[in-house]
N, C-alpha and C positions, 0 to 999 in steps of 0.2 A: 618719197623724198621730194615733195613739191616745192619746198623752200630752199633747195640747194642752189648754189651759184657756180657759174662757170669761170675757170681760171686757167692760165698757162703758167707752167713752172720753168724757171731757169736755174739749173743746178750746177754750182761750181765744183771744181775738182780740188782735192787736197789730201790725197792719200787716206790714211786711217781716219782722219778728221771727217771723211765722208760718212762715218757712222752717225754723226750729228744729223746729216741729211736723212739718213735711214730713219732716225727717230721722228723727224718732221713728217716724212711720208707716212710712217706708221700711224701717227696721230691723225693725220688727215683721212687716211683710209678707214680708220676706226670711227671717226666723227661723222663722216659722210655728208657734211654740209657743203663740201666743195666737189664739183665735177671737173676733173682734170681733162682739159681738151688736148693739150700738147705739152711736151717736155723737151726743152733744149738742155743738153748735158755735155760736160767735158770731163774726161778722166774718170775719177770716182763718181762724178755726177752722171756720166754716161753709163757707168756700170749700174748704178742705182736705177737709172731709167729703163734699161733693157730688162733687168731683173723684174722690175715692177710690171712692165708690159707683158712679159712671158707669164708671170703669175696671174695677172689680171685676165688674160685670155683663157687660162686654165680654170680659174675658180673665182673670178670677180675680185672684190676688195679683199676678202679673206685669203684668197689664193695669192694675191699680190703680197700681203703681209707675211704669209708663210714663206714665199720665195725669198723675200728680203731677209727674213730671219735665217733661212738656210744658207743664203749666200754669205752673210757676215760671219756666221758660225764656222763655215768651211774656210773662210779667209783666216780666221783665228786658228783653226786646227792646223792648217798648212804652215802657219808661222811658227809653230812649235818646233819644226825641223830646221828653222833658220838659225844660223850661227849668231845672228844679231839679236841680243837681248839686253834688257836693262842691267846696269851694274848693281852690285850688292848695295852700294851707297845709295843709289836712287831708289831701290826697293825699300831700304830702311827709312829713307826720308819721305817716302810716299810720293815720289815724283815720277811722272810718266815719261820724262825725257830720256833720250839715249845718249845725251852729250858726254856722259862719263863712261860709256860702254867701250871697252877696248876694241871689241869686234866692230862696232859702229865707226869708231874713229879710224880704224884701219881701212874699212870699206870707203869711208868718206875721202880718205887720202888717195886710195887707189883710183876712185872715180875722177879725181882732179888731174891725175898724171897718166892714166891709161884709159882707153876707150872700151866700151862693151865688146867690141870686136876682138879685143885683146884679152880682157879678163873674163869674158863670158862668150867664148867662141861658139859654143853650142846654142847660144841664145835661149837659155833656160829661163822661163817665166812662169812660176807657179800660179800666178793670177789667171793666166790664159786657160789653164786646166780647170780652175774653179768656175770661171765664166762659162766655159764649154759644158761643164757638168750641170750647172744650175739652169742655164738659159736655153730654152728651146726656140731657136730663131725662126722656125716655121710658124710658131705661135706668135712671135713678135710681129712677123709680117702680116699675120691674119688679124691682129688686134685692131679692131675698128673703134674701140672706145677712146683711143688717144693717138695722136701723131707724135713721132719721135724725130728729133734732129740732133745728130751726134757730130761734133766738130773735131777736126784734126788739122795739123799744119803741114802743107806740102813742103818738103825739104828743098826741092829744086826751085820752086817759084816764091816761097815765103808767103804764099797766100793761104787763106783758110779754105777748107773744103767741108761742107756740111753734108753728111750722109743722111738720107731719109728713106722711109718705106723699105723696099727690098734691098737698098744699099746698106742697110744696117745689118752688118754681119759680124762674126767674131773678129775678123781682121780689122774692121772699122772701129770696133770698141777698143781693141788693143792699140790701134794707132792713136786713138784719142788719149790714151794713158801712157804713151811711149815717151818717157823722159830720156833724152838722148845720152845723158851721162851714165845711164843704168842699162838701157835696152837698145838693141839694134833697131834701126828704122824698120817700120812695117811696110812692106811693099804691097800696093793694091793697084792692079791694072798697069803695072810697070812704073808706078810712081811711088817714091818713098815718103813716109809720113812720120812726123813726131807729134808730141803731145799737143792737143788742141788749145791748151791754155795760153800758148804764145800768141795766138791770133784771136782768141775769143774764149773767155773763161767766166761764163759761157756766152755764146753769141745770142743776142736778143732779137735781131732782125728777122730770123725765120719765123718767130712766133707771131709777129704782127703783119708779116708779108703773106703768110700761108694760112692763117686762121682768121676768123671773124670775132674772136674773143679779145676785147680790149685790155683786159686785166692781166698783168704779168707780175708774178711773184718771184723775186730773186732770193734764193737760199744761199746766203753769202757766208763762206767759212774762211776766206782770206781777208784779213783786215786791210782797208785802204789807208787808214791813218794810224800811225804809232807815234806817241809823244815821248820818244826815247831815242837818243842818238846811238846807233850801233857803232861799236868801237873795235870789237874783235873781228878777225877775218871771217869767222863763221857768221857772226851777226850781220856783217856787211853783205855777205853773199846771200843770206836769207832775206834781208830787206830788199835787195835788188831783185830777187825772184818775186817777192810779193808785188813790188811796183810793176815789174814786167808783166806779170800774170793779170794785173788789174788794169793795165793801160788801155786795152781795147774796150773793156767794159766801161771805163770812164768816158771814152769817146762816144760810145753808143748812148750812154745816159745823157751826155751833152746834146746829142742829136735829137733825142726824144724831147728834151726840154725845149730846144729851139723850135721844133715843129709844133709842140704844144702851145708855145707863146704865139706863133703865127696863127694857129687855129683860134685861140682865144681873142686875138686882135682882129679877127675877121679877114686876115690876109690869105688864108687858105680855107677851102671849102670843106666842111665836115662830111660832105657827100663823097669827096675825092680822097680825103685823108682821114685815117683813123686816129682819134685822140686816145693815146695809150695811157692807161692808169697803172702807174708803177707802185709796187709794194716790195717790202724787203723783210726777211727774217734773217737777223744777223747773229752769229755765234760769238758775241762779244766776250763771253766767258772763256772762249778758247784763246784769247789774245795772250794771256800770260804763258801759254804752253810754248815750249821751244819747238822750232821747226822739225827737229829730229823725231818728235813724237808722232809725226805723220807716218813714220815707219814702224810704229809700235802697234801690233795687232793683237795684243793680249786681250783675252775675252773680257776681263774685268774693265779694262779701259774702254773697249768698244761699247760695252753695256752702259758705262757711265755717260759716254757721248750720246748714245741712243736716248737715254732717259732725259738728258739735257735737251735734246732735240724735241722730244715729246712735250716737255714742260713749256719750252719756248714757243712751240707751234700752238699749243692750247691757249696760252696767254695771248699770243698774237691774234688768233682767230676770235677769241672772245671779245677782244678790244676793237677789232677792225672788220668784222664780218659785214656790218651794215654799210661800210664804205665800198665794198667790192661791187663793181658795176656802176658806181656813182662817181668816185674820185680817187686820186692817188693818195696813198698814205705816206709817201716820201716827198719832202720838199726838195725837189731836184735843184732848184735855184740856190738853196743854201749849201748844197753839196760843193758848188764850184766857186762860191764867193769867199 
């Protein structure tokens, strides 16, 4: 594979929509034109990252693909025992939303008026069992093919913590995906943590501070822009979550653009500062999906998302492979103008 190119991946979180990222990774692993140096992941992105690393150490690219398949299949299998399912109306209309599901509406209402310490005192989280079953963290720590950076938000300080190398444990992954309305905070070394998306979805800085690879590919599954005014209480809450979970990402992209301009203007030395090449695969087809579909783990839905991710990744790679290592394929300046 003499013609492969090196790249870092930044994987956003987004519940079941993370199956889109599964498809992107599956296509890259099958294609083999890219050598993944490092992955920064949050929430579902963190889960995809550790599953890939565990499988990679066990059996290379094919081992990683098999582990990702096994993980998402098990996620779907466990969801069959959940009381939250699509309504008959949504099934008949071919909608993946849970907005009309009585059980989802009840759960949504409970999460607004009761904390997980009250309605889930035993702190039951089926995803923890799935990750523990699929991921061999000793293999993750031994995986020399790529570096991992998993983010979580410290509840006490409000600051981001990035777990790396031997710090990437089951608790770290679950902290990265700990939505405080649903799960109790994950305690690590005496400090409580919530979902990493609040302070970095995902963080980009570990990728260019800790590696020598200038190319960063963002797999984005949470839209930054929506040209529709939210009017219902649920729509407003969902849009606020999207804005909150993208805010730190936007600040980092602005910083990258600022440093890039200084380098191009000769005000910063290329020897002292890395010129980052930013790329993005965006799941724009997911935008019409309601936020509630992030909790829908039906196998047919996850497979649809995977195939969408594979197609999108293939199209992106065919169109942009020559640019990797040479230039950004995102016009960051236009993002903020």
